[in-house]
Residue, then its C-alpha position, 0 to 999 in steps of 0.5 A: m500500500s502506498t505511503i501517500l495519504a488518500s487526500a481529497a484530490t485522490l477522492l476527487a479522482l475516484i469520483f470522476s473516474a467511477p461514476a457508478l459511485c457518485a449517483p445522488a440519492a434522488k434524481a430530478p428531471v432536467a427542465a424541458t428546454a432546448a438547452s437541456s439536450t445540448l448542455p450535458g457534457h464535461y466542462y473545464l474552468h478557464g480564466m482563473t489562475a492557479v484554479g482547476s475546476e471540472l463540471l460534469l452535467k449528465p443527461d439524467g439530471s445529475f452532476q459532479w463538480s470539483l475544484s482545486y486551488g493549491a492544497d484546497d480541494q472541494m467537491a459537490t454532487g447532486t442534481w441540475a435543472v434549467t429554469g429560464k436562463d438559469i442552470t441550477l446545481t443543487s447538491a445532495q447531502p452525503a451519507q453521514a458515515p461511510t460504508f465499508r467492504n472487503f477487498s477483492e482478491d485482485d485488490y491486494g497486489r503483492t502482499k505477504p502474510a503478517e508475522p505470527g502474533s500480528w494482525i494487519a488491516i489494510v484500509g484504503f482505495p485499491h490501486q489508488g492509495p491508503l486511508a488514514g484515520v479509520e478505527v478498526q476493531f479486530e475480533s477473534a473467533a473466541g471473542k477476543r478483541a483489540t482496536a487500532v486506527s489506520r496509520p498514514n500508510g493505511d495499516a491498522i495493526v494489533q497484537m494477538p496470541a498466535g492461537e487466536q483465529w481472526a473472525r471479523v472486524g468492526l470499522r468506523m471513522e476515528g472519533s465517530d459515534a456511529a455504530w461499528q460496521w462489522l465485516a467477516v474476514p474471509p478464511a484465506r485472509a484470516g489465515q494470512r493475518l492480513a485483510g483489506f477494507t475500502v470505502t464503498d462510496p468515497l463521497a461520504l468522506m468529503p463535505q459538499a462545497f456548496t448547497t446551490m450554484t447557479l450558472q448561465e450560458d454565455g456564448g457557448k460557455l457557462r458563467v457562474t452567477n451565484p455565488e458571486g465573485w467568480r471569474g472565468r467560464y466553464e467550457k465544454a470539452e471537445 
């Protein structure tokens, strides 16, 4: 697992590269206008120095938006609609807590069994990067428990007697009062004392950058009218 943290930029890359993970909870129909059929597409912000921003308007009325400025990365997803000259983006509320799943065997790459007496939970995004700050509760078949928090490299490690058999893990974000999400550890992974876990929906880890944003078409480009103070225009990719 890479030692690079799974930053907001990594999550944004996951969001735009895996649309199936990004569908909002509810989809609103796009307003029936002539613009509705020509607006969908992938847009990039031009005209703002040192700011990178993307906007994806989907034909089904959903959108994905991201902005990067220095070390600041923001995102929003939700639905869009056309009313008169206005194109309004309305963000959806992210899940209150992420949902975890086990790695598939293809997600592991080259890993070696943990040393006897140690159990290792790898937490992160397969082939992308680790996820720090996840609290992991390890439980043996006999009911013995130990807890660790995933490090910057994604590893959460506990010491267990060699005679204990790893049965399941409970996961939640560090500092959260959410209920533990329990996952069974596959027997093959329990035998190696090393198992991996990832977040099903990366959006649950990032707050929405705005509640609503309004744009207007301006010479084939999209200009932000709300919030005020924006410069530059979104231009559709060829």
